[in-house]
MIKEMAR-17797 format. One record per residue (C-alpha): residue in three letters; x, y, z. Coordinates in steps of 0.25 Angstrom, whole numbers, padded with zeros to 4 digits, always signed. Example, Ala and Ser with C-alpha at 12.3 -4.5 7.8 and 13.67 -1.06 7.14 Angstrom:
<pts>
ALA+0049-0018+0031SER+0055-0004+0029
</pts>
This chain:
<pts>
MET-0236+0046-0003GLN-0234+0043-0017GLY-0219+0046-0021SER-0212+0037-0031TRP-0208+0024-0023ALA-0195+0019-0025PHE-0194+0005-0019SER-0183+0007-0008LEU-0186-0007-0001LYS-0182+0000+0012ARG-0184-0013+0018VAL-0177-0021+0008PRO-0163-0021+0014GLY-0163-0033+0009LEU-0148-0033+0007LEU-0137-0036+0016TRP-0128-0027+0008LEU-0121-0023+0020GLY-0121-0035+0026LEU-0113-0039+0013LEU-0103-0027+0014GLY-0100-0032+0028MET-0097-0046+0024ILE-0090-0045+0009CYS-0082-0034+0015GLU-0075-0041+0026PRO-0063-0046+0019ILE-0056-0034+0017LEU-0062-0025+0030PRO-0054-0024+0043GLU-0059-0033+0054ARG-0066-0021+0061MET-0073-0019+0049GLN-0078-0034+0046ALA-0091-0032+0055GLN-0096-0019+0046SER-0108-0021+0038ARG-0122-0014+0036GLY-0135-0015+0037VAL-0143-0026+0027TYR-0151-0013+0021PRO-0147-0008+0008LEU-0146+0007+0013GLY-0153+0017+0003MET-0162+0007-0004SER-0174+0013+0003ALA-0171+0029+0002LEU-0183+0033-0007ASN-0198+0031-0003SER-0193+0025+0009GLY-0210+0025+0014VAL-0217+0023+0002THR-0226+0010+0000PRO-0226+0007-0014GLU-0240+0003-0020SER-0249-0010-0017GLY-0244-0023-0023PHE-0232-0028-0029THR-0218-0020-0030TYR-0205-0024-0036SER-0192-0014-0033ASN-0177-0017-0039GLN-0166-0010-0032LEU-0151-0011-0035LEU-0142-0006-0024PHE-0127-0004-0026TYR-0117-0001-0014SER-0103+0001-0016ARG-0094+0004-0003ASP-0078+0007-0005GLU-0076+0011+0010ILE-0076+0006+0024LYS-0079+0013+0035GLU-0075+0011+0049ASN-0084+0013+0061ASP-0078+0028+0063GLY-0083+0031+0049ALA-0067+0030+0045THR-0063+0023+0031LEU-0056+0010+0030PRO-0043+0010+0022ILE-0049-0002+0015LYS-0050-0002-0002GLY-0062-0009-0008SER-0076-0009-0013ASN-0089-0016-0009SER-0101-0016-0019VAL-0116-0023-0016LEU-0126-0023-0028MET-0139-0025-0024ASP-0153-0029-0032LEU-0164-0028-0023ASN-0178-0033-0027SER-0190-0031-0020ILE-0205-0035-0021VAL-0213-0027-0012TRP-0229-0029-0009VAL-0239-0019-0005SER-0253-0023+0001THR-0266-0015-0004ARG-0270-0015+0010THR-0268-0006+0021LEU-0266-0007+0037LEU-0262+0002+0049GLY-0264+0017+0043ASP-0264+0013+0028ALA-0251+0005+0029HIS-0249-0005+0016TYR-0240-0017+0020SER-0230-0022+0011ALA-0220-0033+0010ILE-0206-0032+0003ALA-0197-0043-0002THR-0182-0039-0008LEU-0174-0050-0016PRO-0158-0044-0017PHE-0148-0048-0025ALA-0134-0042-0022GLN-0119-0042-0026ASN-0108-0037-0020ASP-0092-0035-0020LEU-0081-0033-0012THR-0067-0028-0017SER-0056-0024-0010ASP-0042-0016-0017ILE-0035-0026-0010HIS-0041-0040-0010GLY-0050-0037-0024ASN-0063-0043-0024ILE-0066-0049-0010SER-0080-0056-0011GLY-0093-0053-0020GLY-0108-0061-0020SER-0120-0059-0027GLY-0134-0065-0027PHE-0146-0064-0019ALA-0145-0058-0007ASP-0153-0056+0006SER-0168-0053+0004TYR-0177-0044+0011TYR-0191-0044+0015VAL-0201-0035+0023PRO-0213-0042+0025PHE-0219-0031+0032VAL-0221-0015+0026LEU-0232-0005+0031GLY-0230+0007+0022TRP-0239+0020+0024ASN-0240+0028+0010LYS-0247+0042+0015GLU-0248+0056+0010ARG-0233+0061+0011ILE-0228+0050+0021SER-0225+0035+0017VAL-0219+0025+0029ARG-0217+0011+0027ALA-0212+0001+0040MET-0206-0012+0036TYR-0201-0024+0041GLY-0192-0033+0033PHE-0181-0044+0035LEU-0168-0047+0026ALA-0167-0062+0023PRO-0152-0069+0022THR-0155-0075+0008GLY-0142-0069+0001ARG-0129-0080+0001PHE-0121-0077+0015ALA-0110-0085+0020ALA-0102-0080+0031GLY-0087-0077+0026ALA-0092-0078+0011THR-0088-0068+0000ASN-0101-0070-0009ASN-0112-0065+0002VAL-0124-0058-0003GLY-0131-0061+0010SER-0131-0055+0023GLY-0132-0068+0031TYR-0142-0063+0041TRP-0156-0059+0043THR-0160-0044+0045ASN-0173-0039+0050ALA-0177-0026+0046ILE-0188-0013+0050SER-0188-0002+0042SER-0196+0010+0038GLY-0198+0021+0026GLN-0204+0035+0026THR-0206+0044+0014PHE-0212+0058+0016GLU-0217+0068+0005LEU-0209+0081+0009LEU-0218+0089-0001LYS-0231+0088-0007GLY-0231+0083-0021GLU-0222+0071-0019THR-0210+0078-0022LEU-0201+0077-0009PHE-0200+0066-0001LEU-0191+0061+0011SER-0189+0045+0013ALA-0183+0038+0024PHE-0181+0022+0026GLU-0175+0016+0040MET-0172+0001+0042TYR-0166-0007+0054GLU-0160-0019+0052PHE-0159-0030+0063HIS-0149-0041+0059THR-0147-0055+0063THR-0135-0064+0063GLN-0128-0067+0051GLU-0127-0082+0048GLY-0113-0088+0048THR-0106-0076+0056ALA-0115-0075+0068THR-0115-0060+0066ARG-0126-0051+0068PRO-0125-0037+0064GLY-0128-0024+0070GLN-0143-0019+0067THR-0144-0008+0056PHE-0153+0005+0055ASP-0154+0010+0040LEU-0160+0024+0034ASP-0161+0028+0021TYR-0168+0041+0017SER-0171+0050+0004ILE-0176+0066+0001THR-0182+0065-0013HIS-0188+0075-0023SER-0198+0068-0032PHE-0203+0075-0045PRO-0211+0072-0057ILE-0204+0068-0073ARG-0216+0066-0082SER-0223+0053-0077MET-0211+0050-0067ARG-0207+0054-0055LEU-0192+0057-0051GLN-0188+0058-0036VAL-0173+0063-0032GLY-0166+0065-0019GLY-0156+0062-0008VAL-0155+0049-0002GLY-0148+0043+0010TYR-0145+0030+0019GLU-0140+0028+0033GLN-0137+0015+0041ARG-0132+0012+0055GLN-0128+0000+0062THR-0136+0000+0075THR-0131-0013+0083SER-0118-0020+0084THR-0115-0031+0075ASN-0111-0044+0082GLY-0105-0058+0081PRO-0093-0066+0083SER-0084-0061+0074ILE-0088-0045+0077THR-0078-0039+0088LEU-0083-0029+0098GLU-0078-0017+0090GLU-0086-0021+0077SER-0098-0023+0084ARG-0097-0009+0089GLU-0097-0004+0075ARG-0108+0003+0069TYR-0110+0005+0054ALA-0116+0018+0048VAL-0119+0021+0034ASN-0123+0035+0027ALA-0127+0039+0013LEU-0133+0050+0006GLY-0136+0050-0009VAL-0146+0053-0021THR-0157+0046-0027SER-0166+0048-0039THR-0180+0039-0043LEU-0189+0039-0054ALA-0203+0035-0053LEU-0211+0030-0065PRO-0225+0029-0058LYS-0232+0024-0072ARG-0221+0012-0072LYS-0221+0010-0057LEU-0207+0011-0057ASN-0196+0018-0049LEU-0181+0020-0054GLY-0172+0026-0043VAL-0156+0027-0040ARG-0150+0031-0027PHE-0135+0034-0024PHE-0130+0036-0010GLU-0116+0038-0004GLU-0111+0034+0009PHE-0105+0041+0018ALA-0099+0043+0033ASN-0101+0028+0035ARG-0096+0020+0048ALA-0092+0005+0049THR-0097+0001+0035PHE-0094+0004+0022GLN-0096+0015+0013GLY-0099+0019-0001TYR-0111+0021-0010SER-0125+0015-0016LEU-0132+0016-0029GLN-0145+0011-0029LEU-0156+0009-0040
</pts>
């Protein structure tokens, strides 16, 4: 399968923005909401061309992700009467290497390193600015990727880990790291639904295994992530435009545990849902892809709710 490849680092969960949300929002949340957070994967970034492996050699990718949240949802989906806003801006710099050799049915081996920078801000209508931090965040490494590019289907299988390289101190208001390691297994699939590379369906799945957070002895619950898209692609002179619908889902699958987590909090399970639109312009002669995605969240539970703009 050919298809324009928009590097959507599915394995690049390389950001603890949700960990950030859980930590920096604590000062204005009711007690029962303080345990809330999300997984470490930046949702939506792998919605396009999830299964496609790039050409052999080195590839550089940059993604700018903006998340804004202004609602807090309870475990039953009700909106809490708390006014404020949280924003997280992330700049992901990824280097991908793909081998020229193949194995296991013409699979290409590749590896990925993602070095992120993040800035976050939390503001309350009552207290004003509560917290904010910026700097080098938790880095993400994928030492094992196998990718199969077939005529009308492309698939990738991956293992990666998030290293706590970002600044973190329990109770601090300027954290940009999560304070814990995360192991992640993931897979991406892209299907050419119509011949001629005009209609594509992509899906990306990840499962996160979180370790214990340094300084708090809290172990976040495990998380399942899903990104997906259906897009139409058509030529414009020497370029190719890909447009369509996108979405993401996230579910907490196990309990969060720790000395400060109550029984009620450990029973909560966050859920995130979003739908949106995307547009990507591919310039094959320059080996360059430019894209934008917008997601609007809805019907979330036990977490924050807002929107995301991704470039």
